[in-house]
N, C-alpha and C positions, 0 to 999 in steps of 0.2 A: 510607435508601438503596433505590433501585428498580433491582434487578438484572434484566436481560433476557438471555436466551440466544439468540444468532443462530446459524443453522445453514446450512452450505453442504455440498455433496458434490462428489466428483470421481471420474471413472472413466477409466483408461488401459488400453488393450489391448496390441496388438503393435507400437506405435510410440510416439514422444514425445507424440503428440496426446492431450491430456487434456480431456475434457468436464467443464465446471464446471456444477453444478446449483445455481441460486440464483434470486432473483426474476427475473433476466434471464439465462438460460443463455448460456454462451459457451465458446470453445475457447482453451486455452493450448497452445502448441507451441514447438518449437525451429526456428531458421532451417534452411533446407536444407543450408547448409554445415556445420551441427552434427549432421546426421543426421535432422532433422525434416522436416516437410512445409511449413513456413512458413505454417500456417493461422491463426496467431494470435500474440499477443505471448508472450514467454517469461516464466517465473515471476518473474524479477527485475524485469522491466518492469511486471508486474502489481503487485508489491509496492510499487515506487516510485510508480506512478501512483495508488495509494490515498492517498498523502499530499497531493498537490495537490487531488485530488477532495474530500478531507475538509476541507482548509483552505478551499476555495471554499464547501462546504456549511455549515460552521460559521460562516464569514464572513457568509453570507447570514442565518443564524439570529441572530447577534449584531447585525447591522445592523438587522434587523427589530425585535428586542427594544429596541434603543436608538433606534429611529426615525432611523437614519442613511440618507441617500439614497446607496445603494451602486450605482454604475453598472456595476461589474464588478471582478473580481479575475483577474489572470493569474499563474500560478505555474509556474516551471520548476524541476525537481528533477534533481539528479545525485548519484550515489553511487559510492564507490570500493570495489571488490571484489577480493579476492585469488583470481584464477582458478586459480592453481596449487594452492591448498588445495581448492577446489571440484572440481578434476579429479583429486585424490588424488596429486598430484606432491610434496606436502610435508605434514607434520603440524604445522608451525610456523604460528602465526597462527590465523585463524578463518574459518569459511565465510561469515559474514554481512558486510554492508557495514561497513567500518571508519569511514566518515564519509558522512553524507548532508547535502546542502546544498539549501536552498529559496530561490529568488529570487522574491520576492513583490512585485507591483505592484498597489496598491490605487487604483482609480479612484473617488474620492469627494471631496466638498468638505470635506476635513479638512486641518489643518496636518500637517507632518512628525511632530511630537510626538504628535498625535492618531492618526495612522496607525500609529506605533510602539506606542502603547498598545492600539489596536484589534487589531493583529497579535499582541501578547503575550496578549491575552485569547483570541483565536481559537486560538492554539497551545496555551494552557493547557487549553482545552475540547475540543480535537481528539483523539478516541480513538486515531487512527492515530499522531499525533505522540507521544502518551503511551506507546503500546506500543513505538514505536521508541526512545524515550528511557529507558524503564524496563522492568524485567523483569516479565513475566507468567508465571504457572505454565503450563508446557507439559506436557501429559500425552499420551503415545502409548499407545493401548490397542489391542492386536492382537485383531482379531475373527476368528471362525471362518469360513472360506470355505464358505458354504452350497452352492456349486456343486460341491464335492468330495464331498459326502455323498450 
């Protein structure tokens, strides 16, 4: 087993605007109607967008490994979320998506059966799909704010 540790960072100051530090830094924000500045997608959009991005990337890897001429993959994802729980209006339910659906179109010279098998392998090897479908250990570690010392 070859375990790798990936790291990203985030910093939020006096608004919802959150700077994300990774290989290509970007901003996550809330829409103006929710009190944000509308400078970037919200956290739920980022979370959901990681699934089609991963399906496409793993799809390309699998196609290359199997020498499949893959012209492209289109993925649309939607997820159902209980906003009342998120906003603290109820304690019934959960904060996360209760269902996430991926609609995948594979542009390749494959039969329907071959496309289904290809997608099953892609999904099985996709780390994002795996994390969405299974539980990973989640550890929150409070660090000392060095700016207060």
